[in-house]
C-alpha positions in Angstrom: 93.5 135.3 113.0 90.5 133.4 113.0 87.7 135.1 113.5 84.1 133.7 114.7 81.1 135.2 113.7 78.2 133.1 114.6 78.4 129.8 117.3 76.8 127.6 114.6 75.5 127.2 111.4 72.1 125.8 110.7 71.6 124.6 106.7 68.5 122.8 106.3 68.4 122.3 102.4 71.7 123.3 101.0 75.4 125.4 101.3 78.2 125.6 99.1 80.7 128.4 99.3 79.0 130.1 102.3 79.2 126.3 104.1 82.9 125.9 102.8 83.6 129.5 104.5 81.9 128.7 107.6 83.7 125.4 108.5 86.9 126.9 107.6 86.6 129.8 110.5 85.1 126.9 113.3 81.6 127.3 112.6 80.0 124.0 113.4 76.6 123.2 110.5 74.1 121.5 111.1 72.2 120.3 108.5 69.4 117.8 107.0 70.4 116.2 103.5 67.4 116.2 100.8 66.8 114.2 97.7 68.5 116.4 95.2 72.0 117.4 95.0 72.2 121.1 96.6 70.2 119.8 99.5 73.3 116.8 100.0 76.3 119.6 99.3 76.2 121.1 103.1 76.0 117.3 104.4 78.9 116.3 101.8 80.9 119.7 103.2 80.7 118.3 106.7 81.2 114.7 106.4 84.8 115.3 104.1 85.8 117.4 107.2 85.9 115.5 110.4 84.0 111.8 111.7 83.4 114.2 114.7 81.1 116.3 112.7 79.5 114.0 110.6 78.2 111.6 113.6 77.0 114.9 115.4 75.7 117.6 113.0 74.2 115.4 109.8 70.6 114.7 110.8 68.4 112.0 109.2 65.3 113.2 109.3 63.7 116.2 110.7 63.2 115.2 114.2 67.3 114.0 114.3 67.5 117.7 112.6 65.6 119.2 115.5 66.9 117.4 118.0 70.4 118.3 117.0 69.7 121.4 117.0 67.9 121.8 120.5 71.1 119.6 122.4 73.7 121.7 120.7 71.8 125.3 121.6 71.2 124.2 124.6 75.2 123.4 125.7 77.9 125.0 125.2 80.2 122.4 125.6 79.1 120.3 122.7 79.4 123.5 120.5 82.9 124.4 122.2 84.1 120.9 121.0 82.4 121.0 117.8 84.8 124.3 117.3 87.8 122.4 118.4 87.4 119.8 116.3 87.2 122.2 113.2 90.2 123.8 114.3 92.1 120.6 114.6 90.8 119.4 111.1 92.1 123.3 109.7 95.6 122.7 110.9 95.7 119.4 109.8 94.9 120.5 106.2 97.5 123.4 106.8 99.7 121.0 107.9 99.3 118.9 104.9 99.5 121.8 102.5 102.6 122.6 103.5 103.9 119.0 103.5 102.7 119.0 100.0 100.1 116.3 100.3 96.7 116.8 99.1 94.7 118.1 102.4 91.6 116.7 101.1 89.8 117.9 103.9 88.5 121.4 102.8 88.4 120.8 99.0 
């Protein structure tokens, strides 16, 4: 059974295991990739899950980050659509894993 602990996860600098857990639970993650490797991990996780997530939750700069947060926190519909996208990606991963495919979307 899926449990949702929060509406969204805000990752400015990095996320590793916690980011994977958040995405797996269907929690959209907003992030701003910075210069060093650890600051780009969250963006890599988001991008590997879904194009929809990548297009709407990875900021290009601080102003874009703030605008993304404002849009998402003011729209339950947008958050719901992002959660549905994550749920679909998780189901595809599970189906691919059961079919013997790599299912790399969440790895």
